[in-house]
N, C-alpha and C positions, 0 to 999 in steps of 0.2 A: 443335477448340474455337475459338470466335471470339476476336478480339483487341480491345484497348481503344484502338488507335491512332485518331487523329481521323478523323471521317468526311469523305469528299471529296464534291464536287458529284455525281460519278458514283454514289457510294453513295446519296446523297439522292434522286437521280432514280430509282434502282432501288427504294428504299423507297416512293416515291410510286406507282410502277407496281404494286407489290405490294399497296399499300393499295386501289388501284382494283380489284384482283383479289380483295379481301376475304381476303387471307391473314392468319394470326395473327402476332403479334409474334415468337413463337418460330420460326415457319417463315421469316419475313423474315430473322431473324438468321442462321439456317442458310444461307439463300439467298445472303446477301452476305458470309458468313464473319465475322460480328461477334457479340458477346455479346448475349443477350436483354436484359440490363439497359440496355446502351448504346442499343439500338434503342428500348426502351420510353421512356427519358428523352428521346431525340431527338424522338419523336412527340409526347409530352406537352408538351414545351417549345415546340413550333412548330405549334400549331393543332389537335392531336389527330387522330384518324383521319379526320375529315370535313374538317378545315381545313388539313391539311398540304400545303405547296407547296415543292418542292425548292429553287428559286432563292431564295425568300424565307427559307427556313430557313438556307441556306448564307450569305446576306448577313448575317443576324442573328448567326450563329455567328462570322463573321469580325469583326464589329464588337465583339462581346463579348470576343473574344480580345485585341483591340488596346486595349481600354479600360483605363486604369489602375485597379487595384483598391484601394479604401480599406479597410484592415483594420479590423475592428470595434474593436479596442483603440485604434487611432490616432484613431478617430472618437468614442470614448466615454471622456473623461478620468476619470469617476468609476469606471467599470468597470476601467479600466487601473490606477487607484490601488489598487483592491481586489486585483487580480491581483498587482501588484508587492508589496503588503504580504504576501500569502501566500508569494510566492517568497522574500522576505527572511527569513521565519521558517522556511524549509526545507520548505514544502509543495511537493508535485509539481504539475504542471499538472492531472493527473487529480484530485488531491485538491481543488484549488481549484475546478475545474469542477463536481465532484460536490457540494462543499459549497454552492456557489451554487444548484445545482438543489434541494438539500435545503432551503435557506432560502426560495427564491422560486418553486420549481416551474417551469412553463413559461409562466406567465401574463404575465410581463413580459420580452420578449426583450432589453430593454436592460440587464437585471440578471444575465443568464446568458450563458455562452459555452462552447464545446466545448474539450476539452483539445487537440484538433488545432489549433484556431485560436490557442491560447496558444503552442503549439510553433512554429507558422508565424510568429507575431509575434516570438518570441525569435530564431529563425534569421535573420529579416530585419534585425535590428538591426545597426548597424555594429560592427566589432570594438572591444571595450573598453567598449561602451556599458553592458552589464550591470554591470560592475564600477563604472563611474562612478555608477550608480544605487544602488550598495550591495547588489547582488544577486549571490549566489554559488550557482550551480545545484547541486542534489544530484547526487552521483556514485554510480553503481551498476555492479557488475560485469556482464559479459555472460554469465557462466556460473556455475551453482551448483557449488561445489567441495566435496568431502567434507571434513567437519570432525571434530575430536576431538583431545583432548590425549593424548600418550603417557603411559602409566602407568609408574611405576617397576617394575622386575622384582620380582615377588612381591607387589606392592601389591594388597590386596583389602579389600573392605568386608564386615564381619561382619553377618549378620542382615538382609541386603537383602530388601526386599519388591519383587517384580517389578511392572513396569507391567501385566503380565497380570492382576494381582490387584486392579486398581483397580475400583471400582464402575462399573456400566454408565453411570450418569449423567455420569461424567467424560468418557468417550470420546465421548458424544453431545453434549457441551457443553450439557447440559440444566439444570444448576444452577450458580449463581454460587458462587465460593469455592474452585475448584480451580485451582492455579497450576502453572507450569512454571518451572524455575530452572536457572542455569548460572553459570559465571564468564566474564568477559572478561579477557584477559591483555594487559598493556601491553608496551612496548618491552623486548626482551631478557628477557622473563619476570620482570621485577623488580617489577612492580606488578600489581594485580588489583582487581576489584570483582565483587560478586555481582549477578545480574540476576533479577528475578522478574516474571512477567507472568500476569495472570489470564486464563483460557482463554475465557471468554464475552465480557467487556468489552474485553479487550486492555489493561487498565489495567496500567501498568508501575511498578515500584519498583526502584531501584538501591541496592545495599548497599555502603557504603564499607568497605574492608579496609586501613586505614592502616598496620597493622603487618606482617602477613604473611597468607598464604592457607593456613595449616595448618588441619587439621580443627577444632582448638580455637578458633582465631580466627574461622573461618567460622561455626561453631556459635554462638558468642557474638554475632557481628554480626547473624546472621539472627534470633536470638531478640530482640535489641534492635529490629530493624527491624519485625518483625511486630507488636510491641506498639503501633506507631503506626498500624496498619491496623485496619479494623473487625473486631472479634473474631468476629462471627457469620458473616463471609464468608471465613474461613480454615479450609478443611476439609482440603486436601491439597496437597502439592507433588510434582511429578514432576521428578527430577534425572537427569543422566547419571551414569556410574559414576566420576566424578572422586573422588579420595581425599579431597578437601576435605569431603566429606559423610560421612566415616567415623563421625562422632559423631551420626549421624541419630537414634539411639535417645534420646540425651540431649536433642536438639532436640524430639522428639516428647513426651518426658516433661515438658519445661518449657512447651510450648505447646499440647499436645493436637492437634497437626497431624500427620496421617499423611504419611509420606515414601515415595514409590515410585521405583524406578529403571528407566530405559529400558535396553534391550538394548545391549550394546557396539557401538560404531561405527554407531549408528542415530539420527542427529540428527533425521531426519524424525519420529520418535516424539515429539519436542518441537518440532514445526515452528513453533508460535506463538512460542516463546522464541528459536529460531534466527533467525526473521524479525526479531524485536524487537532482537536483538543486532546485526543488520545495520543497523537504523535508528540504534542508539546509536553505531555506528561512523562515522556521518556527523558526529558531534560529537567522538568520540575515535578518530581513525584508528589503525590497527594499529601504525603506526610511532612512536606517541607513548606517553608514560607515562599511566597511569590516575590521575586526580586523587584525592588522599586526602581532600580537602575535601568533607565530606558535603553542604554547601549547593550546591556546583557540580553534584554528581551529582543532587541533588533538582531543581535547575533544569532539567537535561536531561530528567529523567523528567516534569516538569511540561510541558515543551515537547511531548514525545511524547504525553502524555495530553490535550493541547489540540489535537492535529492530527487533522483528519477522516480517517476510514479508509473505503475502499470496502467492505470486508467488513462494516462497521457501517452501511451505507447513508449514508455520509458524516457520520454523527454522530461525536463525539469519544469516546475511551474514558472520559473523565471524565463526559461526559453520560450515556453508557450505564450506567456504574456507579451514578451518582446515581439514575437512573430505576429500575434493578433493586433498589437498596436501598430506595427509597421504596415500590416495589410489594410487596417482601417485608414491610416494616414494616406496611403497610396490611392485608396479608392475615392478619397475626397479631393485629391489634387487635380 
């Protein structure tokens, strides 16, 4: 396989001879032991198949390597301010770049930037510069670890409906209104909050549990929370087998929302919720207590619902939810 190391003058002279012999780019690459993409770029940058000259190409490449590069963000204050604003509110470079493309397309290069260029700009900043600008980068683990809370010996939930019994529309993310839920646990297991995320829009709600996380407390808190959400878009919740949902029948009776349970030790069956819990941990790290103040939790949820998501083509969950609600209302009028 060819390599990506820089081309030498000898390589370029060989390319020139091969072009005279009418060899294809792939054959040239194999002949000089380089990748076809490298050879193709080299030829296109330096005159094409008819105008390629080895010494001229080598001189141009040397000049380009020695020329100081002005990064796009350093040269565009308005774009840099937009990127910094996104970083300050916890957006990733990918989300910032994707959102700019969503808003501006590719018609105005001065208003869009790649996530790679944002990362390059970040890494080139002097040490401490990000903090001086009020920016704290999001932190993420390098490996997904199995999750799940240990159950008390003998703990079981009566009358569970399995995830296998969910309607087909749930698994296919075809209809708005099907949610996934779980708890996030604070330092030393002393505090907790419930998390809910809608499967289609990724809209998130966080449920305060200021007293405890018993099944009675969790049931009451969930009932109170869902009354604040649009009734017509609350069809089901899929939860793990945590004992906090032991009162699921009472919850369903009070809200008419079906509850389904994932299989034991299968967090991927609630992948949207697991991913969302990871995002919430950016605001509430595992080593801290979960706030009992509902407004603080609502502010975190609002921040997540205002964050563009790649899976939503860089729309925000709030935008997608509003669009789907409007479309549903229009279709029933």
